[in-house]
C-alpha positions, 0 to 999 in steps of 0.5 A, a space after each residue: 325607371 329611366 326617369 328615376 335614374 335620370 332624376 337621381 343621377 343627372 349631373 353627378 360625378 361617377 361614384 357619388 351614387 350607386 344603384 343597388 337592388 336591395 331586399 326590403 321588408 313590406 310592413 309586418 309580413 314576412 314577405 319582402 320585395 326588391 327595391 331600387 335604391 340609390 346609395 351614396 358613397 360616404 367617402 365622396 367629397 359631396 357626401 353631406 351625412 356628417 353635417 349638423 342638422 343646423 348646417 343641413 337645414 341652412 343649405 336646404 333652406 337656400 338651395 334649389 335644383 332643376 326639379 324645384 327647391 330643396 325645401 319643397 323636396 324635403 317637405 314632399 319626402 316627409 309627407 310621403 314618409 308620414 303617409 307610410 307611417 315611417 317616422 324619421 326623427 332626423 329628417 323631421 328635425 331638419 324640416 323644423 329647422 328649415 321651417 323656422 328659418 323662413 
């Protein structure tokens, strides 16, 4: 957990992200689990959720951080979502735009 907190919170100002424990569903069962979630503050200046897919893909295609390129981070995230059977259309669209920019 310490590693995850350092990775997700490192270098960010206070109030960009908040660690929240949320109840999540587990597949088709009635069981659930508590999950650590890093929730972005949509009122913060660094919040990018209102950008167009084209602008997001432009930023991702050219950005990198301490853990590698944003392009690799996006591809890894999508691969894990696909493995779990979670279809996220917006992320897949951004990935297509990033791939077409190379």
